[in-house]
C-alpha positions as semicolon CSV with decimal commas, in nm:
position;residue;x (nm);y (nm);z (nm)
1;M;0,000;0,000;0,000
2;K;0,118;0,352;-0,086
3;V;0,062;0,635;0,160
4;L;0,161;1,001;0,134
5;F;0,198;1,196;0,457
6;T;0,134;1,567;0,411
7;V;0,255;1,752;0,716
8;S;0,390;2,097;0,801
9;E;0,685;1,965;1,004
10;A;0,879;1,643;1,052
11;A;1,177;1,558;1,272
12;P;1,470;1,569;1,235
13;F;1,430;1,828;0,960
14;V;1,204;2,075;1,136
15;T;0,988;2,044;1,446
16;T;0,820;2,258;1,710
17;G;0,673;1,974;1,915
18;G;0,457;1,665;1,894
19;L;0,344;1,715;1,533
20;G;0,703;1,717;1,412
21;E;0,791;1,413;1,625
22;I;0,506;1,217;1,466
23;G;0,580;1,345;1,117
24;G;0,925;1,196;1,148
25;S;0,864;0,875;1,344
26;L;0,529;0,732;1,229
27;P;0,625;0,709;0,858
28;K;0,938;0,516;0,957
29;A;0,729;0,276;1,170
30;L;0,486;0,220;0,884
31;C;0,768;0,156;0,637
32;Q;0,901;-0,107;0,876
33;K;0,564;-0,279;0,837
34;G;0,619;-0,308;0,464
35;M;0,427;-0,002;0,345
36;D;0,550;0,253;0,091
37;V;0,514;0,573;0,295
38;R;0,646;0,904;0,171
39;V;0,636;1,246;0,335
40;A;0,564;1,586;0,179
41;L;0,656;1,900;0,371
42;P;0,756;2,261;0,299
43;K;1,123;2,340;0,251
44;Y;1,162;2,594;0,528
45;S;1,479;2,797;0,566
46;A;1,485;2,665;0,925
47;I;1,587;2,321;0,793
48;A;1,962;2,282;0,840
49;Q;2,143;2,267;0,508
50;S;2,351;1,977;0,637
51;L;2,033;1,766;0,642
52;L;1,961;1,847;0,279
53;E;2,309;1,794;0,134
54;K;2,201;1,481;-0,053
55;A;1,859;1,609;-0,160
56;E;1,798;1,613;-0,536
57;L;1,577;1,848;-0,735
58;V;1,327;1,618;-0,906
59;C;1,083;1,861;-1,065
60;E;0,994;2,226;-1,112
61;M;0,648;2,359;-1,190
62;K;0,404;2,647;-1,158
63;V;0,129;2,627;-0,898
64;A;-0,196;2,824;-0,920
65;V;-0,283;3,014;-0,603
66;A;-0,613;3,156;-0,726
67;W;-0,509;3,419;-0,984
68;R;-0,137;3,387;-0,895
69;S;0,108;3,153;-1,064
70;Q;0,387;3,061;-0,822
71;Y;0,711;2,870;-0,869
72;C;0,755;2,540;-0,691
73;G;1,058;2,315;-0,684
74;V;1,038;1,964;-0,539
75;L;1,344;1,802;-0,384
76;S;1,361;1,439;-0,278
77;L;1,569;1,268;-0,012
78;I;1,566;0,924;0,146
79;H;1,620;0,943;0,521
80;E;1,615;0,632;0,741
81;G;1,433;0,440;0,470
82;V;1,163;0,703;0,411
83;M;1,130;0,916;0,097
84;Y;1,080;1,285;0,176
85;Y;0,962;1,547;-0,072
86;F;1,049;1,908;0,012
87;F;0,835;2,174;-0,156
88;E;1,039;2,484;-0,225
89;N;0,923;2,842;-0,264
90;D;1,138;3,105;-0,097
91;Y;0,863;3,366;-0,092
92;Y;0,645;3,147;0,129
93;F;0,893;2,942;0,328
94;H;1,226;3,128;0,350
95;R;1,138;3,311;0,670
96;E;1,237;3,331;1,035
97;G;1,019;3,077;1,209
98;L;0,750;2,845;1,079
99;Y;0,415;2,998;1,171
100;G;0,239;3,317;1,268
101;F;0,263;3,520;0,946
102;Y;-0,002;3,747;0,796
103;D;-0,043;3,524;0,487
104;E;-0,079;3,182;0,653
105;A;-0,377;3,096;0,435
106;E;-0,187;3,169;0,115
107;R;0,126;2,981;0,226
108;Y;-0,052;2,658;0,303
109;A;-0,303;2,685;0,018
110;F;0,005;2,694;-0,205
111;F;0,152;2,389;-0,028
112;C;-0,169;2,185;-0,056
113;R;-0,214;2,258;-0,426
114;A;0,155;2,199;-0,492
115;V;0,137;1,854;-0,336
116;L;-0,160;1,752;-0,549
117;D;-0,014;1,901;-0,868
118;A;0,323;1,736;-0,811
119;L;0,204;1,378;-0,762
120;P;0,139;1,301;-1,133
121;V;0,474;1,461;-1,222
122;L;0,654;1,258;-0,955
123;G;0,488;0,939;-1,076
124;F;0,371;0,850;-0,726
125;K;0,003;0,766;-0,694
126;P;-0,082;0,705;-0,328
127;D;-0,368;0,487;-0,218
128;V;-0,411;0,718;0,081
129;I;-0,312;1,077;0,145
130;H;-0,278;1,122;0,520
131;C;-0,318;1,490;0,612
132;H;-0,214;1,637;0,946
133;D;-0,368;1,942;1,115
134;W;-0,507;2,257;0,959
135;Q;-0,201;2,330;0,744
136;T;-0,290;2,038;0,514
137;A;-0,667;2,032;0,576
138;L;-0,734;2,184;0,233
139;I;-0,624;1,865;0,055
140;P;-0,946;1,666;0,124
141;V;-1,144;1,981;0,034
142;L;-0,961;2,029;-0,296
143;L;-0,984;1,662;-0,391
144;N;-1,363;1,694;-0,374
145;N;-1,380;2,040;-0,528
146;G;-1,159;2,072;-0,834
147;Y;-0,964;1,747;-0,859
148;Q;-1,257;1,505;-0,842
149;Y;-1,271;1,464;-1,220
150;D;-0,898;1,397;-1,265
151;P;-0,856;1,022;-1,333
152;F;-0,525;1,022;-1,146
153;F;-0,705;1,092;-0,818
154;A;-1,013;0,877;-0,884
155;E;-0,926;0,608;-0,628
156;V;-0,722;0,816;-0,384
157;K;-0,858;0,814;-0,028
158;T;-0,787;1,064;0,249
159;V;-0,728;1,047;0,624
160;F;-0,720;1,363;0,835
161;T;-0,555;1,367;1,178
162;I;-0,637;1,632;1,436
163;H;-0,332;1,692;1,653
164;N;-0,481;1,990;1,834
165;V;-0,839;2,100;1,769
166;K;-0,759;2,447;1,905
167;Y;-0,579;2,541;1,581
168;Q;-0,830;2,511;1,298
169;G;-0,721;2,731;1,008
170;R;-0,990;2,999;1,035
171;F;-0,973;3,281;0,781
172;P;-1,195;3,550;0,627
173;W;-1,447;3,416;0,379
174;S;-1,274;3,595;0,089
175;V;-0,983;3,347;0,121
176;M;-1,180;3,075;-0,061
177;G;-1,190;3,273;-0,383
178;D;-0,891;3,504;-0,360
179;V;-0,642;3,247;-0,224
180;V;-0,778;2,894;-0,263
181;G;-0,935;2,970;-0,599
182;L;-1,264;2,790;-0,544
183;S;-1,610;2,913;-0,630
184;V;-1,834;2,823;-0,340
185;D;-2,152;2,628;-0,404
186;Q;-2,409;2,537;-0,138
187;D;-2,245;2,203;-0,048
188;L;-1,898;2,352;-0,003
189;W;-2,040;2,645;0,190
190;E;-2,210;2,414;0,440
191;K;-1,890;2,218;0,496
192;V;-1,641;2,503;0,542
193;E;-1,846;2,797;0,673
194;F;-1,790;2,869;1,042
195;H;-1,947;3,173;1,210
196;E;-1,914;3,380;0,893
197;T;-1,554;3,271;0,837
198;V;-1,399;2,977;0,656
199;N;-1,267;2,687;0,866
200;W;-1,030;2,451;0,689
201;M;-1,034;2,190;0,967
202;K;-1,413;2,173;0,949
203;G;-1,389;2,112;0,575
204;A;-1,138;1,832;0,622
205;I;-1,357;1,665;0,885
206;Y;-1,646;1,653;0,640
207;Y;-1,453;1,560;0,325
208;A;-1,190;1,314;0,455
209;G;-1,266;0,942;0,441
210;R;-1,146;0,896;0,800
211;V;-1,076;1,140;1,083
212;T;-0,838;1,047;1,362
213;T;-0,699;1,209;1,673
214;V;-0,380;1,125;1,855
215;S;-0,534;0,938;2,149
216;P;-0,861;0,754;2,216
217;N;-0,953;0,974;2,511
218;Y;-0,894;1,294;2,313
219;A;-1,129;1,165;2,042
220;R;-1,400;1,141;2,307
221;E;-1,313;1,472;2,471
222;I;-1,333;1,687;2,159
223;M;-1,696;1,587;2,104
224;D;-1,769;1,768;2,432
225;P;-1,815;2,149;2,420
226;Y;-1,550;2,204;2,689
227;F;-1,273;2,056;2,473
228;G;-1,420;2,085;2,123
229;E;-1,332;2,449;2,051
230;N;-1,677;2,497;1,887
231;L;-1,621;2,201;1,652
232;D;-1,778;1,948;1,890
233;G;-2,106;1,949;1,694
234;V;-1,924;1,892;1,365
235;L;-1,732;1,603;1,521
236;R;-2,046;1,447;1,665
237;N;-2,202;1,466;1,318
238;N;-1,903;1,271;1,184
239;V;-1,858;1,029;1,475
240;S;-1,890;0,725;1,244
241;K;-1,553;0,802;1,086
242;L;-1,380;0,945;1,396
243;S;-1,133;0,739;1,597
244;G;-0,839;0,794;1,829
245;I;-0,506;0,619;1,776
246;L;-0,245;0,676;2,042
247;N;0,083;0,828;1,934
248;G;0,408;0,648;1,999
249;I;0,772;0,747;2,022
250;D;1,083;0,640;1,832
251;G;1,249;0,365;2,033
252;T;1,588;0,424;1,874
253;L;1,586;0,795;1,951
254;Y;1,472;0,753;2,311
255;N;1,659;0,454;2,452
256;P;1,843;0,471;2,787
257;E;2,049;0,170;2,685
258;A;2,203;0,352;2,388
259;D;2,130;0,725;2,420
260;P;2,445;0,924;2,337
261;H;2,311;1,234;2,515
262;I;2,288;1,095;2,869
263;F;2,568;1,056;3,125
264;T;2,530;0,684;3,204
265;L;2,350;0,417;3,003
266;F;2,109;0,197;3,195
267;S;1,834;-0,062;3,159
268;S;1,699;-0,219;3,477
269;S;1,941;-0,059;3,722
270;L;1,810;0,224;3,937
271;A;2,165;0,282;4,060
272;Q;2,281;0,362;3,706
273;K;1,983;0,592;3,657
274;E;2,081;0,758;3,985
275;E;2,426;0,830;3,840
276;N;2,257;1,040;3,571
277;K;2,079;1,234;3,844
278;V;2,395;1,294;4,046
279;R;2,583;1,424;3,743
280;L;2,298;1,642;3,614
281;E;2,248;1,798;3,956
282;A;2,620;1,869;3,975
283;L;2,602;2,032;3,633
284;L;2,308;2,245;3,745
285;G;2,473;2,340;4,073
286;M;2,223;2,162;4,293
287;S;2,330;2,074;4,647
288;D;2,335;1,707;4,745
289;L;2,216;1,666;5,104
290;R;2,293;1,295;5,124
291;M;2,601;1,158;5,294
292;P;2,863;1,029;5,046
293;D;2,826;0,669;5,160
294;Q;2,447;0,663;5,135
295;G;2,300;0,489;4,834
296;I;1,965;0,510;4,660
297;G;1,766;0,360;4,943
298;A;1,935;0,523;5,238
299;G;1,912;0,841;5,440
300;E;1,778;1,169;5,306
301;R;1,676;1,102;4,947
302;I;1,613;1,423;4,755
303;P;1,379;1,356;4,461
304;L;1,442;1,538;4,134
305;L;1,127;1,669;3,966
306;G;1,167;1,753;3,597
307;M;0,965;1,934;3,331
308;V;1,035;1,958;2,957
309;T;0,759;2,176;2,821
310;R;0,640;2,478;2,631
311;F;0,577;2,782;2,849
312;V;0,206;2,823;2,770
313;D;-0,112;2,799;2,978
314;Q;-0,212;2,473;2,809
315;K;0,074;2,296;2,986
316;G;-0,056;2,378;3,334
317;L;0,218;2,623;3,424
318;D;-0,032;2,849;3,597
319;L;-0,091;2,563;3,841
320;V;0,282;2,521;3,898
321;R;0,327;2,893;3,953
322;H;0,038;2,904;4,202
323;V;0,190;2,643;4,437
324;F;0,557;2,672;4,345
325;E;0,664;2,786;4,692
326;E;0,480;2,489;4,845
327;I;0,656;2,251;4,606
328;M;0,989;2,391;4,722
329;C;0,881;2,330;5,083
330;E;0,860;1,959;5,001
331;D;1,239;1,946;4,997
332;V;1,269;1,847;4,632
333;H;1,503;1,949;4,356
334;M;1,340;2,071;4,037
335;V;1,455;2,149;3,683
336;I;1,252;2,296;3,398
337;L;1,349;2,321;3,032
338;G;1,132;2,523;2,796
339;S;1,039;2,854;2,641
340;G;0,731;3,046;2,539
341;E;0,528;3,314;2,710
342;W;0,734;3,586;2,877
343;E;0,543;3,577;3,206
344;Y;0,652;3,216;3,269
345;E;1,008;3,267;3,149
346;H;1,031;3,564;3,386
347;F;0,869;3,386;3,682
348;F;1,084;3,075;3,665
349;S;1,400;3,282;3,618
350;I;1,317;3,471;3,940
351;M;1,249;3,142;4,122
352;A;1,585;3,004;4,008
353;A;1,754;3,305;4,169
354;R;1,546;3,265;4,484
355;Y;1,615;2,892;4,521
356;P;1,973;2,836;4,406
357;G;2,083;2,480;4,458
358;K;1,723;2,356;4,458
359;F;1,568;2,484;4,134
360;A;1,713;2,539;3,788
361;V;1,552;2,662;3,468
362;Y;1,688;2,665;3,113
363;V;1,493;2,904;2,890
364;G;1,513;2,772;2,535
365;Y;1,553;2,423;2,401
366;D;1,855;2,196;2,410
367;V;1,821;1,840;2,282
368;Q;2,102;1,701;2,497
369;L;1,971;1,867;2,813
370;A;1,618;1,741;2,741
371;H;1,743;1,381;2,717
372;R;1,946;1,427;3,036
373;I;1,642;1,558;3,224
374;Y;1,432;1,263;3,110
375;A;1,704;1,018;3,216
376;A;1,799;1,184;3,545
377;S;1,466;1,291;3,693
378;D;1,283;1,074;3,940
379;M;0,949;1,226;3,836
380;L;0,819;1,426;3,541
381;L;0,547;1,684;3,610
382;M;0,290;1,732;3,331
383;P;-0,025;1,903;3,467
384;S;-0,179;1,999;3,132
385;R;-0,508;2,182;3,099
386;F;-0,564;1,966;2,790
387;E;-0,327;1,731;2,611
388;P;-0,428;1,564;2,283
389;C;-0,167;1,294;2,336
390;G;0,151;1,413;2,499
391;I;0,499;1,291;2,418
392;S;0,696;1,388;2,729
393;Q;0,522;1,139;2,959
394;M;0,601;0,858;2,711
395;I;0,966;0,957;2,685
396;A;0,985;0,983;3,064
397;M;0,852;0,630;3,111
398;R;1,100;0,500;2,857
399;Y;1,369;0,626;3,097
400;G;1,197;0,494;3,409
401;T;1,100;0,845;3,516
402;I;0,760;0,846;3,686
403;P;0,504;1,086;3,533
404;I;0,275;1,301;3,746
405;V;-0,009;1,409;3,516
406;R;-0,358;1,547;3,497
407;E;-0,613;1,295;3,371
408;T;-0,686;1,444;3,031
409;G;-0,641;1,338;2,668
410;G;-0,353;1,105;2,599
411;L;-0,219;1,150;2,951
412;K;-0,515;0,950;3,079
413;D;-0,458;0,686;2,811
414;T;-0,091;0,634;2,890
415;V;-0,048;0,688;3,264
416;C;-0,201;0,430;3,498
417;P;-0,224;0,567;3,856
418;Y;-0,019;0,386;4,117
419;N;-0,218;0,150;4,341
420;E;-0,046;0,109;4,675
421;H;-0,240;-0,210;4,751
422;T;-0,159;-0,403;4,432
423;G;0,161;-0,231;4,319
424;E;0,006;-0,169;3,978
425;G;0,052;0,156;3,791
426;N;0,325;0,357;3,624
427;G;0,261;0,708;3,752
428;F;0,053;0,947;3,961
429;S;-0,243;1,154;3,848
430;F;-0,508;1,405;3,951
431;T;-0,848;1,475;3,798
432;N;-0,952;1,839;3,825
433;Y;-0,758;2,134;3,691
434;N;-0,666;2,255;4,037
435;A;-0,327;2,360;4,174
436;H;-0,370;2,190;4,510
437;E;-0,488;1,864;4,354
438;M;-0,167;1,875;4,152
439;L;0,031;1,947;4,467
440;D;-0,130;1,649;4,641
441;A;-0,023;1,424;4,351
442;V;0,335;1,556;4,382
443;R;0,327;1,489;4,756
444;R;0,202;1,133;4,704
445;A;0,484;1,064;4,461
446;V;0,744;1,216;4,693
447;Y;0,611;1,011;4,987
448;V;0,639;0,682;4,798
449;Y;0,984;0,776;4,671
450;R;1,112;0,851;5,021
451;Q;0,929;0,590;5,228
452;D;0,893;0,278;5,011
453;E;1,196;0,188;4,802
454;R;1,043;-0,144;4,698
455;A;0,731;0,030;4,565
456;W;0,944;0,285;4,380
457;R;1,145;0,010;4,214
458;G;0,815;-0,145;4,107
459;L;0,704;0,187;3,957
460;F;1,037;0,214;3,776
461;K;0,992;-0,132;3,624
462;N;0,630;-0,067;3,530
463;A;0,722;0,259;3,359
464;R;1,004;0,094;3,167
465;K;0,763;-0,178;3,047
466;A;0,494;0,065;2,927
467;D;0,394;0,022;2,563
468;V;0,495;0,364;2,433
469;L;0,663;0,271;2,103
470;W;0,502;0,293;1,761
471;D;0,462;-0,077;1,679
472;S;0,107;-0,139;1,801
473;S;-0,024;0,205;1,702
474;A;0,133;0,179;1,355
475;G;-0,052;-0,150;1,318
476;K;-0,379;0,030;1,393
477;Y;-0,305;0,282;1,118
478;V;-0,245;-0,005;0,876
479;E;-0,586;-0,147;0,970
480;L;-0,743;0,198;0,925
481;Y;-0,594;0,239;0,577
482;E;-0,694;-0,113;0,472
483;G;-1,049;-0,063;0,593
484;L;-1,075;0,265;0,406
485;M;-0,950;0,104;0,084
486;L;-1,229;-0,156;0,097
487;E;-1,499;0,112;0,076
């Protein structure tokens, strides 16, 4: 089976978070299952030239963006067994950053049309075009409004994955004619109109053959008005083709037995994991209150609480800020890596100055430091307001780091709360979006860490055994594609 991924970012070429992680790792997992999966993405200037050294220009063409005729070059490159197509136009994609420009509609309308126009030239006819988020949501719309009479696309099916329903591709109504180049009939109007604007995600939900989200629980949540961002009714109307398939992570990229970024490799040894903690804390200037001859189960054990996150409200940082002083009173060490909104960058920088030796923050992103935090931390805090899937908690468990999460989206699907009576579970959780409920979850984790070494070793083993890799989820995508092809 032939599948084309259309996505706005894919690791290692360009990524801002979970979407890029999936754009890079899921195609590889599907190829390992014998499928011919290729990836189409824009050629941003942010992509390091060293990654494109072996890329070859395979075609050049003109792409219609309504009344405009724009140049497009397509470069191809095989990376880790996957064919990537990079769509080049310096006017649209040679910019500082990926998103947030005044002409977002025009940029991604160009990309969607370019992908469809290039396929016959490239000689690649996919059975399924798998579109991701609003940036590629126009493809199912265009295939049913303009390309439906082209024999090349007669049997091509589409899947649309919602990574975050908050970002929908909403634009003024004039975009459909002036940018997309479509005349709007009654059927198209009903499928893309949204409170007197045009909504590309709504159009994709109606026109795609299948709609997926990145976790089963998130698929249920977004049909509720609280989580649905005003698309809950549209999703309920299309529930027959909606499903949630949990994301996975790349087991070769995140592997404590072979990770070149961490201080000490480990598998089942908590002592070797502890060595990562000792060395990271030394690097961060954190004081070690244990006696030199005391091991992991002895004396005053100071737990290390880590966060690798974006500094935005969605990630629950307002909860952390509200009870930060109380967390510090728990006699824990804490490290946060991330960037985003100024108010959080400023707050955590002040706290780092107030609590030297106990709290450290790195504003920005550093791949090596992120891996070291995952490997060294005893616990990972992830109190998200909403979380379609979440990647950090999966990476943490891969390193035997125990997640503390709010029960929402994919966090609820992946983290099983610890049961002190049975020893089952791989993390700690809380239900309501409340700072003191989060604090209670942190305190429970700290108590078990300090008071019950045997239980903590059990948590470590359970976390390490968690099914967080792509194999089973990739198999569900194969089943989804095969079912769609039978229709």
